[in-house]
N, C-alpha and C positions, 0 to 999 in steps of 0.2 A: 581428340580425347574429350569426354564429357566433363566440363569444368565444374559442374555441380557435384558429382561424385568425387572428383579429384580434390575439390576444396574440402569436402566433408572428410575425406581420408586424412587430410593434412591438419585438421583441427587437433591440437595435442591433447592427449588423455593424461591427466595427472593421476598417478597411482601412488597411494600412501599406505604403506604396510611395513610394520616394524619387524615382522618375521621374515628373515632374509630368504628362506626357502620358498615361502608362499609368494613373496614379492618377485623373485626371479622366475617362478613358474608362470605367474600371471603376466609378467612382462613379455616372456617368450610367446605366450598364447596370443597376446595383442599384436606383437610385431609380425608373427607369422600370418596374421589376417591382413597384413598390409597397412596397419594403422600406426600412427605416431604416438609414442608413449614416453613420458618422463617419470622416473621413479624416485620416491622419497621415503626415508625411514621415519620421518616425523612431520606433523602438520605444520610446524613452525617454518621449516625450510621450504615447504611447498608454498606457503603463503608469501614468503619473501620472493620466491622465483616468479610469482605472478606479475610482478612489476615489469619484468623483462619480456615475458611471453605468456599472455593470458591463456588459461586452459579452455578447451572446448567443453570438456566434462571432467568431473572429479570422481575417482573411485577410491574410497577410503575405508580402512578397518575402523570399527567403532572404538575398540580399546587400543589406545596408543599412549606412549610415554609423553608426558606434557599435555598439550591440548588434545582432547579426545575428539572422536568423530562427531559427537553431538555438538560440542563447542565449535567445531569446524563448520557445521551447518549454519550456526549463528553468524560466524565470520563471513561466510559466503553470501549470506543475505545482505550484508553491508557492502560487500565487494561488488557482486552482480547477482541479484536474486534469480536471474534467468539462466544461470549456469547449472545444468542438472548435476546433482550429487547422488552417487550410488554408494550405499553403505554396506560393508561386509560385517555381518553379525555372527556371533557364536551359535552353535547348534542349540535349538530350544529357547533362544533368547527372544521370545515373542513380544514381551512388553517393551523391550528396547526397539524392536522393529516398528511396533505400532506408534511409539513416541516419535521415532524418526520420520515416519510418514506424516504425522501431524505437524512436524516442524519443517515441512516442505521438502523432504528428501524425494528424489525422483523415484527411487526403488531401493530395495535391499536384497542382498544375496546371503543365504545362510550357508555357513561352513558345515561339511565339505561340499563343494560344488564342482560340476563338470565344466570344462573349458567352453563348451558350446553354450551353456547357460550364461556364463560371463559375457561371451561375445554377443549373444542375443540382446542382453540388457544394454550393453555398450552401444551397439548399433542403433537401437531405438532411441537411446539418449542423445547420440550424435545427430540423428535425424531431427529430433526436437530442437537441439541447439542450432542446427543449420536453418531450420524454419524460422527461429527467432531472429537470427542474423539476417536472413533473407528479408524478413518483415521490416527490420530496421532500415535496410538498404532501400526497400521499396518506398518507405515513408520519406526517405531523403530524396529519392528520385521524384516523388510526387511533389515535395516542397519546391524542388528546383524547377520542374517543368510545368507544374499545374495540371498535368494530364495523367490519367491512369497509366501505370507502366504495363508493359507486356510481360505477364507473369508465367513462369514455367521453365522446365529444363528438358522436356521431352524432345526427341529427335525432330518432331514436326515443328515445334516452336523454335528450336535452334535453327532450323532451315529458314523459317520466316525471318528470324533476326538477321541471319547472313544476307538474305535478300534485301532487307531494309538497309543494312549497312552499305551494301554494294550499289543500290539504286537511288537511295535518298539524295545524295549530292548531285545526281544528274538531273536534267530537266525533262526526262522522258515521262509521258503520261502513263498511268498504271491502272490495271484492273485487279481488284481484290475479290476472290471467290471464296465464299464461306456461308455456312448455314446461319439462320437467324440466331442472334445472340452469341455468335462465336467470337466477336471482338473486332469486326472489320473497321469500325471507327477508331478503335485503339491503335490499329496498325496504321491507318491513315494519319493519325496524330503523330505517331512515331516517325513516319516518313517526313512529315512537315517539320517536326522539331529538328531532325538531323539533316534537313535539306540546306540549311543556312539561308533560307529565304526570309526576308525581313517583313514581308506583308503578312496579313492575317490568315488564320485557318478558318475557312467558311464552309459550314456543313449544310447540306440541303437533302432532305429525304424526299425523293421523287414520288414515293408511294403515299405520302401524307398530304400532298397538295392537290386541291381540286383543279381539274383541267382548265377551268375558266380563268384562274389567276396564275397558272403555271408560267406562261410566257412572260408576263410582267415581272414575276419573281426572279426568273432566270436572266432575262435580257434587259429589264428596266423599261421605263416609258417616259415620254415627254409629257408636259402639261397639255391636256386636251386631246391626248392620243385616243381616248375612248370615253364614254359616258362615266363620269365619276372620277376621272383622272384630273384632279384639280391642281396638282403640282407634279414637278419632275420627280422620278424615282430612279435611284441607282440600283441596277440588278445585281444578283449574286455574283455573276461572272466578273462584272466590272469592279465590284466591291473587293473581290479577291485579288486585285492587281498587286503584283509583287509577292503574292502568297500562294496558297493552295486551296482549290475548290474541291470539296469532297461531295460526290453525288452518290448517295446511298440508294439502293433499290433502283438502279438505272434502268432495269427492265420495265419499270412502270412509266417511263417517260413517253408521252404521246408521240406517235410516229412523225407527225408534221414538225414537231420541235426537235426531233432527232436530226433532221436535215439541217436546221439552224445551228445545232450544237456541232455537227460535223464541219460546218463552214467555219465556226469559231476555232475549232481544233486545227484546221488547215491554214487559215489566214491570220489567226491570233488577233482578230478584230471583232468588235461586237457593235450591233446596231440596236439602239433603243426603239421600242415601239413608237411609231409616230415620227420617226426621224430617218433621213437617208444618209446621215453622217456616220462613217465608220470610226470607231474609237479603238485605238490600239490597246491590247491588254496583254500583260505578262503574267499569266496565271497558269499554274500547273493543275491539270485535272487528274484526280484520283477517283475512279468510279468503283462501285461495289455492287455485287449481285449475289443472290442465293440460288440462281437458276443457271442452267446450261444455255448461255446466250447463243452459241452456235446452233443448237437445236431449235431455239426460239426463232432465230433468224431464218432457218430453213422452213419453218412453219408460217413465216410471214408476220410474226409478232414483234420482230425487232429488225432494224435495218442492217443488212449484211455489211454495207460499207462502213457504218459506224462501229459495228462489232470488230471488223478487221483493223480499224484505226485504233480502237481501245486495246485490242488483244496483242499488242506488240510485246508487252511484258505482263504476265499474270502472276500474282502471289496467291497461292492456295492456303487457306487457313484451316487446319484440321479441326473437326468437331471434338468436343470435350470427351466423348466416349472413347475416342482413339488415343487419348493421352491421360489415362487414369493417374499416372505419376505426378501430374500437375495439380491434382485436386487438393492435396494437402496445403501447398503454399497459397493457392487461390483462396481456399476456405479460411486459412489463417489471416490473410490480408483483408478479406471482406468482413470477417467477424470483428477484427480490430477496428476497421473503418466504421462499421455499424455501431459498435459499442461506444465509440467516441462520439458519434453523432447523436445517439439516443441517450447518452450519459448513463450507460449501464456498466456494471462490472464485467471484466473479461469472461467469456464463456469457455469452460473446459470441454474438451472432447477427447475420446480415446480411440484405440485401434479398431474397436468394434464399429464405432461410428464411421471411421475412415473406410473400413471394408464395405460397409453398407453403401456409402457414397460412391465408392469405386465400382460397385456392382450396378449402380443406377445408370440408365442409358442417356440421361440429360438431354431430352428433346429440345429444351430451351437453351442448352449450352451454358456458357459462362453467366449469361444474364439470369438464368434459372438458379444457378449456384449462388449468385449474389443475393437473390430473393430468399433462398434457404438460410443463408448466413444472417440476414436481417431478422427472419422469423426466430432463429435460435437466440439472437440477442434480446428479442422481446419476450422470450420464454414461452413461445407457443409451439415448439417442436419443429422438425424439418418437413413434416407432411409429405414425404415422398411416397409415391404410389407403388405398392408391391408389384403391380403388373408391369411397371417400368424397369424392373430389375433384370439385368442381363444374366442369363443362366450360363454358367461356365462349368464344364465337367471337371471332375477331380483330376483326370489325366491332363487336361489343358492347364490347370493351375500348377500341377507339378512341373510340367514342361516350362511354364513361364518362370517358376521359381528357380529351376535348374539353369535356365538361360541367364537369369539375373546373377546367380552365383558365379557363372563362368565369365560374364561381362566384368563383374567386380574383380575377379582374379586377374583377368587380362589388363584391366586398368592399373591394378596394383603392381603388376610385373612389367608394365609399359609394353605390352604386346609380346613379351618373351614367353613362348608356349611351354618351354621346359620349366621355367619358374612358376608359371600358372599351374601346371600339372602338379608340381610339388606342393603349392599352396592348397590345391584341391585334394591332394593325396590320392591321385589316380595315375595310371600309366599314361605316358605321353600319347601312345597310339589311340587309347580310348578317348582322350581329350580331342584329338584331331577328328575322330569320328563324330563327336558331339558338336564340334565347331561347324562341321559340314551340315549336320542335321539342323542346327539352329541358325545357319546362315551368318555366322560371325567370322569376320576377317581380322586376324591379329594385326594387320597393317594399320587398321583404323585407330589402334591404341598406342602406336609408337610415336 
């Protein structure tokens, strides 16, 4: 089951409404959508209940006995200003709605309203709340580990996380395959952090080193090994003893040095330049590439024996364009980081911005997204090229939306098709047909 959506569905919605009929109707609508709701007839009792179970979001009528909805807004700013508050206003009460938005209300709903309108606002508010909580957790992770966390909840990133959890405690050497900027070093860091290895994490970009100094950087040298070698140097492999050596752009490593690396992988010993002494090393190799190494080895551009030695286990990192659902938490994280670094006020963005970002194909992946977040913090716009927008037909968008609704219903019903059909208000047979068309297996949600 997707923990992201499950967690979001379990964030309690506080519903404050003194009209019993309206309260019961709203409560039923929210429960039928598979969401958790706690109902109150007055703001005072809702505020008291927050000590036991904080709300994910608050939906409140403006006109209440005792504390009003507007006064509740002020109280929520003191309690937790990041909890979205949705206010229900009377028909035509425009000035009240405008004042509410000025006082930091997330949104308002005007009576009378359809249940779908209520659910739409609630879902958007929950998504915002989830992003805020995710951002707080990411900052805690960053403070604990010192490395950027692996952000996202897409199926592709969940699979990467499972691979890291399973493989990190082992000593197996790994290959990470992913496009430029997709986060290969972040994955390597996560593997090292979870490995339990006490030595350092040592990173070396094979594509950034001139060939003349590559061998010395990798393997080290003795004093006098070559002209200019006035003192002994410990190479990256030896320096990573007890830890992890991350070799990025491994495809750029000169062929003659690939032989030496293969020997290190087989014997777990290294010889410095100018020395015949073998030094035992206990270092785990995590290599990364953006190209098909097998094809490159078939073309003679990479040693086949080294490829097969590294390719025992490969972790494939999906490009950002294949996980548009991760863009919101990534952007929230990078904007927060950038605003703190540049000492700027937090930048607001809306659904239109997110839709535009999700339609961009992100050739530079997460690295490009981070640059966009920094530009937004500096107030110079996101500068995304229209030619880089992915064109998606209306039919495709409708199909994706329908698939998402069915997934949500299956999650809410824990894979019970009959219950999901009832939530979606469609015949069970129709739902089975749609499950087949969308390739959804109810077993995955049980």
